[in-house]
C-alpha positions in Angstrom: 49.4 -41.3 53.1 45.8 -41.6 52.5 45.3 -37.9 52.6 48.1 -37.2 50.3 46.6 -39.7 47.8 43.4 -38.1 48.3 44.8 -34.7 47.5 46.8 -35.6 44.6 43.6 -37.6 43.5 41.5 -34.5 44.0 44.0 -32.3 42.1 44.1 -34.8 39.2 40.2 -34.7 39.1 40.2 -31.0 38.9 42.8 -30.7 36.1 40.6 -33.0 34.2 37.6 -30.9 34.7 39.8 -27.7 33.5 40.8 -29.8 30.4 37.3 -30.7 29.6 36.1 -27.1 30.0 38.6 -25.9 27.5 37.5 -28.3 25.0 33.9 -27.4 25.6 34.9 -23.9 24.8 36.4 -24.8 21.4 33.4 -26.5 20.1 31.3 -23.6 19.1 33.9 -22.1 17.2 34.7 -25.3 15.2 30.9 -25.6 14.8 30.7 -22.1 13.3 33.6 -22.8 11.1 31.9 -26.0 9.7 28.6 -24.3 9.2 30.5 -21.3 7.0 32.0 -24.0 5.0 28.7 -25.8 4.4 27.3 -22.6 3.2 30.1 -22.2 0.8 29.9 -25.8 -0.6 26.2 -25.5 -1.2 26.8 -22.4 -3.0 29.5 -23.7 -5.3 27.6 -26.8 -7.1 24.8 -24.5 -9.3 28.0 -22.6 -10.7 30.4 -25.5 -11.1 27.8 -28.1 -12.5 25.9 -25.4 -14.8 25.4 -27.0 -18.1 25.9 -25.0 -21.5 23.4 -22.5 -22.6 20.8 -23.4 -25.0 19.3 -21.6 -28.1 16.8 -22.3 -30.6 17.1 -22.1 -34.3 13.9 -21.6 -36.2 14.8 -22.0 -39.7 17.5 -23.7 -41.6 20.7 -21.6 -41.3 24.1 -21.9 -42.6 27.3 -21.1 -40.7 30.8 -20.3 -41.8 33.7 -22.6 -40.1 37.3 -21.8 -39.5 38.3 -24.2 -42.2 36.3 -22.2 -44.7 33.7 -25.0 -45.2 30.3 -23.9 -44.2 28.0 -26.2 -42.3 24.1 -26.2 -42.4 22.2 -26.2 -39.0 18.5 -27.6 -39.0 15.8 -25.9 -37.1 15.7 -27.3 -33.5 17.4 -26.8 -29.9 21.0 -26.6 -29.6 23.8 -26.2 -26.7 26.3 -23.5 -27.0 29.7 -23.2 -25.6 33.1 -22.1 -26.4 35.3 -24.4 -28.5 38.3 -21.8 -29.1 39.3 -18.2 -29.1 37.3 -17.6 -32.1 35.0 -20.8 -32.4 31.9 -22.2 -31.0 30.7 -25.7 -30.7 26.9 -26.1 -31.0 25.5 -29.5 -30.0 21.8 -30.8 -31.1 19.8 -31.6 -28.0 18.0 -34.1 -29.9 20.8 -36.5 -31.0 24.0 -34.8 -29.6 25.5 -34.1 -32.8 28.3 -31.4 -32.8 29.2 -28.6 -35.0 32.0 -26.3 -34.9 31.3 -22.7 -36.2 33.2 -19.7 -36.6 32.7 -16.9 -34.1 34.1 -13.2 -33.7 35.6 -12.3 -30.4 33.9 -9.3 -28.8 33.2 -7.7 -25.6 30.4 -7.3 -23.1 29.5 -5.2 -20.2 27.5 -8.0 -18.2 30.4 -8.5 -15.7 28.2 -10.2 -12.9 27.6 -13.4 -15.1 29.0 -16.2 -13.2 28.1 -18.8 -16.0 27.9 -18.3 -19.8 24.6 -17.1 -21.3 23.6 -17.5 -24.9 21.2 -15.2 -27.1 20.1 -15.2 -30.8 18.4 -12.6 -32.9 17.7 -12.1 -36.7 19.6 -9.3 -38.5 19.3 -7.9 -41.8 19.9 -9.6 -45.1 18.8 -13.0 -43.5 21.5 -13.1 -41.2 21.0 -14.9 -37.8 23.3 -14.0 -34.9 24.2 -16.5 -32.0 26.0 -14.7 -29.1 27.5 -16.3 -26.3 28.4 -14.0 -23.2 31.2 -15.3 -21.0 32.1 -14.5 -17.4 34.7 -11.9 -17.4 33.4 -9.5 -20.2 34.2 -12.0 -23.5 31.4 -12.3 -26.0 31.7 -14.7 -29.1 29.4 -13.8 -31.9 28.7 -16.3 -34.7 26.8 -15.0 -37.9 24.9 -17.4 -40.0 22.4 -16.9 -42.7 19.3 -18.4 -44.2 20.8 -18.2 -47.8 23.2 -21.0 -48.7 26.9 -20.2 -48.1 29.6 -20.7 -51.0 31.4 -24.1 -51.4 29.3 -26.4 -49.1 31.1 -29.6 -48.5 29.1 -33.1 -48.5 29.2 -34.9 -45.4 29.7 -32.1 -43.1 26.5 -31.4 -41.1 22.8 -31.8 -42.7 22.4 -31.6 -46.4 22.4 -28.0 -47.6 19.2 -26.1 -47.8 18.1 -25.0 -51.2 15.9 -22.3 -52.1 12.4 -23.3 -52.4 11.2 -20.5 -54.7 13.3 -19.2 -57.6 12.0 -16.0 -59.3 12.8 -15.8 -63.0 14.5 -12.6 -64.0 12.2 -11.1 -66.7 14.3 -10.2 -69.9 12.0 -7.7 -71.3 9.7 -5.1 -70.0 6.6 -6.8 -71.8 4.3 -8.0 -69.0 4.4 -11.7 -68.9 0.9 -13.6 -69.4 -1.0 -14.1 -66.2 -1.6 -17.7 -66.2 -4.8 -19.0 -64.3 -3.5 -21.5 -61.7 -4.4 -25.0 -61.8 -4.6 -25.6 -58.1 -1.9 -28.2 -57.2 -3.4 -31.4 -55.5 -2.2 -32.4 -52.3 -3.0 -35.9 -50.5 -3.3 -36.5 -46.9 0.2 -37.2 -45.5 1.9 -37.3 -42.5 4.4 -34.8 -43.7 3.3 -31.2 -43.6 3.9 -29.2 -47.0 7.5 -27.8 -46.9 7.5 -24.1 -46.3 10.3 -21.7 -45.3 10.5 -21.1 -41.5 9.1 -18.0 -39.7 9.0 -15.7 -43.0 6.3 -13.3 -43.7 4.1 -14.3 -46.4 2.8 -11.8 -48.7 -0.7 -10.4 -48.2 -3.4 -9.8 -50.4 -2.4 -7.2 -53.0 -3.5 -3.5 -53.3 -4.4 -4.1 -56.6 -6.9 -6.8 -55.8 -10.7 -5.4 -56.5 -12.5 -5.6 -53.0 -15.6 -7.4 -53.8 -17.7 -7.9 -50.8 -18.7 -11.7 -50.3 -16.5 -12.9 -53.0 -14.9 -16.4 -52.2 -12.7 -17.0 -55.4 -13.9 -20.4 -55.2 -12.7 -20.9 -51.4 -15.7 -22.0 -49.5 -15.0 -23.2 -45.9 -17.5 -25.5 -44.5 -17.0 -25.8 -40.9 -17.0 -29.7 -39.4 -20.0 -30.7 -37.3 -20.6 -28.2 -34.6 -17.7 -28.0 -32.4 -17.4 -25.7 -29.3 -17.8 -22.2 -30.4 -15.9 -19.1 -29.5 -12.6 -20.9 -29.0 -10.6 -18.5 -30.7 -8.7 -15.6 -28.9 -7.7 -12.6 -30.6 -4.7 -10.4 -29.2 -6.2 -7.1 -30.2 -4.2 -3.8 -29.1 -5.7 -0.6 -28.6 -2.2 0.8 -28.3 -0.5 1.9 -31.5 2.8 1.3 -29.9 2.0 -2.5 -29.8 0.9 -4.7 -32.5 -2.1 -7.0 -32.6 -1.7 -10.7 -32.7 -4.0 -13.2 -34.3 -3.7 -16.9 -34.8 -5.1 -17.9 -38.2 -7.7 -20.3 -36.7 -11.6 -20.6 -37.2 -13.7 -19.5 -34.3 -14.1 -23.3 -33.4 -11.9 -26.3 -33.1 -10.2 -26.3 -36.3 -9.5 -29.6 -38.0 -6.1 -31.1 -39.8 -5.4 -34.8 -41.2 -1.6 -34.0 -40.6 0.3 -35.4 -37.5 2.7 -32.6 -38.0 0.7 -29.6 -39.1 1.8 -26.1 -39.9 0.4 -23.4 -37.6 -0.1 -19.8 -38.9 -0.2 -16.6 -37.0 -0.6 -12.9 -38.0 1.5 -9.8 -36.6 -0.1 -6.4 -37.6 3.3 -4.4 -37.2 6.8 -5.0 -36.5 7.6 -5.6 -33.1 10.9 -5.6 -30.9 9.5 -7.7 -28.1 9.8 -11.4 -27.9 7.0 -13.9 -28.4 6.3 -17.2 -26.5 4.5 -20.1 -28.7 3.0 -22.9 -26.7 0.8 -25.7 -27.7 -0.7 -28.1 -25.0 -3.6 -30.3 -24.7 -7.1 -28.6 -24.1 -7.6 -27.8 -20.5 -3.7 -29.2 -19.7 -1.3 -27.2 -18.3 1.8 -29.3 -19.4 2.9 -28.0 -22.8 4.2 -30.1 -25.4 6.1 -27.2 -27.0 7.4 -23.8 -25.5 9.6 -21.8 -27.7 10.7 -18.0 -27.5 11.1 -16.1 -30.6 13.5 -13.3 -30.2 13.2 -9.8 -32.0 12.8 -8.0 -34.5 9.7 -9.9 -35.6 8.4 -8.3 -39.1 4.8 -7.6 -39.7 2.9 -10.3 -41.6 1.8 -13.9 -41.6 4.3 -16.1 -40.0 4.2 -19.9 -39.7 5.5 -22.6 -37.2 6.1 -26.3 -38.4 5.4 -28.7 -35.5 7.5 -31.3 -37.5 10.7 -29.0 -36.9 10.4 -29.7 -33.0 9.3 -33.4 -33.4 5.7 -32.6 -32.0 3.0 -34.8 -33.2 -0.5 -34.4 -32.7 -2.5 -37.5 -31.6 -5.9 -38.1 -33.6 -9.0 -37.0 -31.9 -7.4 -34.9 -29.4 -8.3 -31.3 -28.9 -5.0 -28.9 -28.6 -4.7 -25.2 -27.7 -1.8 -23.4 -29.1 -0.9 -19.8 -28.1 1.1 -16.8 -29.1 2.0 -14.6 -26.4 4.0 -11.2 -26.4 6.3 -10.6 -23.7 6.3 -6.8 -23.0 7.2 -4.1 -20.3 5.2 -3.6 -18.5 3.6 -7.0 -18.6 0.0 -5.7 -18.7 0.8 -4.5 -22.5 1.4 -8.1 -23.5 -1.1 -9.8 -25.7 -2.2 -13.2 -26.1 -3.8 -15.1 -29.1 -4.8 -18.6 -29.4 -6.7 -21.1 -31.1 -7.8 -24.9 -31.0 -6.7 -27.8 -33.4 -7.6 -31.3 -33.7 -6.1 -33.9 -35.9 -8.6 -36.5 -37.7 -7.1 -39.0 -39.6 -9.1 -38.6 -42.7 -11.5 -35.8 -43.6 -15.3 -36.8 -43.0 -17.0 -38.1 -45.9 -13.9 -38.8 -48.0 -11.5 -41.8 -48.5 -7.9 -42.2 -48.4 -7.3 -42.2 -52.0 -9.1 -39.0 -52.5 -6.8 -36.2 -53.7 -7.3 -33.1 -52.2 -6.7 -29.3 -53.4 -7.2 -26.3 -51.1 -10.8 -26.0 -52.1 -11.2 -29.7 -51.4 -9.6 -29.2 -48.0 -11.7 -26.1 -47.2 -15.1 -27.9 -48.2 -14.3 -30.8 -46.0 -13.7 -28.6 -42.9 -10.0 -29.1 -42.9 -8.9 -25.7 -41.9 -5.4 -26.1 -41.4 -4.7 -28.1 -44.3 -6.4 -25.7 -46.6 -4.5 -22.9 -45.2 -1.2 -24.9 -45.6 -2.0 -26.1 -49.2 -2.6 -22.3 -50.2 0.6 -21.0 -48.7 2.4 -23.7 -50.5 0.9 -22.5 -53.7 1.6 -18.8 -53.1 5.2 -19.6 -52.4 5.5 -21.4 -55.7 3.8 -18.6 -57.4 4.6 -15.4 -55.6 2.6 -12.4 -56.5 -0.4 -14.3 -58.0 -3.6 -12.5 -57.5 -6.0 -15.3 -57.5 -4.0 -17.3 -54.9 -4.0 -14.3 -52.6 -7.5 -13.5 -53.1 -8.5 -17.3 -52.3 -6.4 -16.7 -49.0 -8.0 -13.7 -48.3 -11.5 -14.9 -48.8 -10.7 -18.0 -46.5 -9.6 -15.8 -43.8 -12.6 -13.2 -44.1 -15.1 -16.2 -43.7 -13.9 -16.9 -40.2 -13.6 -13.2 -38.9 -9.9 -12.7 -39.7 -10.4 -9.5 -41.8 -7.3 -7.6 -40.5 -5.1 -10.4 -41.5 -6.8 -10.8 -44.8 -6.4 -7.1 -45.6 -2.7 -7.0 -44.9 -0.6 -5.7 -47.9 3.1 -6.8 -47.6 
């Protein structure tokens, strides 16, 4: 009996070992399956959780809607997503305000897209295009315009933009009398003078007599000796690529504005994008980093920091940079300058009224240039104002920008 029990017990134990061996052989297979599932799950979230793409609108732009009532979008960053077969939803990143705009259903050949992609570009006749590329070959294109569209409806979107400059139509061929402009006075204010966004400003006319050393009343007095040699010019030796200059002095330029206007010059039209950045001097963390998409016209362009909610702190030196992105990258050019905000110009009081000449004499470079640009916009083609701006640029070594003819 004992032998039978031992034998049977031995058989049972042996059967148990066989079962355990079978289980152990299954574990590698199960582990491999879980490993593959883990890889799949890890690769899914970036696709499923990807947010809508964003675009930057650099100027006030009007878009039609399906209902026929146009909406106006202010400059800033927007999220873009599909709202219908021929409709886009654009949402402001700043305050999450939504707008529905009409789009045209087209196709694209980027079939390897795994998530929507948005691109913007300027077109002819003041048109601005927003393209949303969707996986599967569908593209939605919305066409807006910097010119106000017909029949705007109050209460839908921001208030419509009105033209800043209205050029009267001459009724006769007689030459109108040339008015000697009384330079408009501008008081120090946190708000920058209103200017159209990223549009070329006419250069000095070819009819203007070239008088060496002539300042036309614009004498720039640089502030107390700041660090010299701070401006970097992006001069190109290749005729295929334009030169880039920031319109800044060769030292730390001053402003009294919290949200100043920055000007830069492009010697010829480019089909390469430009990156514009601003950061504290010596700090790699950028306060503003935007990309302007081509084509970009030759001439003087401007960037209003107030459009992006960027304010400068008093007595802090900032560096702003304009960089061209090219292929190959070695052809890319970089131009940069320095700016510092001081609350009130040196040697003046808050009640003092300034003109471009006053700003220049007080060493407020950016304010003088902005005031002149504002006057040029209000009186386009005025030779004296154009000559004053050219003289101001020449005094800081920006001769190429001063000699530019629109």
